[in-house]
Steps between C-alpha positions, in 0.01 A plus 500: 500500500304773328480666160728811507595750237857541610731195527855549609754202470852493643758233486517333848418566851747681724576374842222680690258431224582130513471493869164666503360364175422843350669675213692824540472546864880516577724798423420475126138520611544869609615576165215300337258697705643831357436340154131469604506860623627633168225295317242618748419158601455317836618146589124398510470595133783280357593136490861441584696168438845368407591259219670263745308444810800415746817679577797344337795429730722813564247722319645385166312545185250208429635222271314403184375171662363704797326738256364204302368341814297811597394642173182295522404690819543832315294385211217405737530835687473686173195286394326566839582867540450596138697824501480757233858628580805306614804671635810297520751591764851424366662295235409157610126566525514697168668201319260242655193722391641535147547129440261203456280391643429815698513727200209311329292531816557867522413544128162313568438729790583804276693652789769762443844456636747747640819440677686697767803435713456262784472694830782296643744659243427847618606442851796719543489641133301827513584580124303184400198621712466796270486293186250260658294801603479627148416143365210483758368840396490381135318188609245718682443721191438197292255370757324827542456534115362146489252579775365793297441261219299298739672163456532474880 
């Protein structure tokens, strides 16, 4: 694990992700790659993870006890990676990041948090891609402004 300015967190692995042990490599991964393109980033420049480290049966949303069982791993990832900016992908990741104990860790890191739609939710819904694209452009503007202020 390495320090990385950009930290992306989704909710759970998809089937292909779970089988190969990597985040966002399945169908949603292609959309995630387009997120990186909009941000002008490559996969080598970002750290990508999920709140829950295993794929729940039938691809259902993670249950609270599953999230609780995995939140310690997320906390350790945050402490090791030390991101300056966190992008949550979807409602579940956003909720977990906004709650304790994750929220206090992020405050200690003084990281900025943004949220965009989970790439999986954009499959087959092109109108949502336009909204996500605009959100990503806004994130990029904030980061570019911060870079000019030399906090990066």
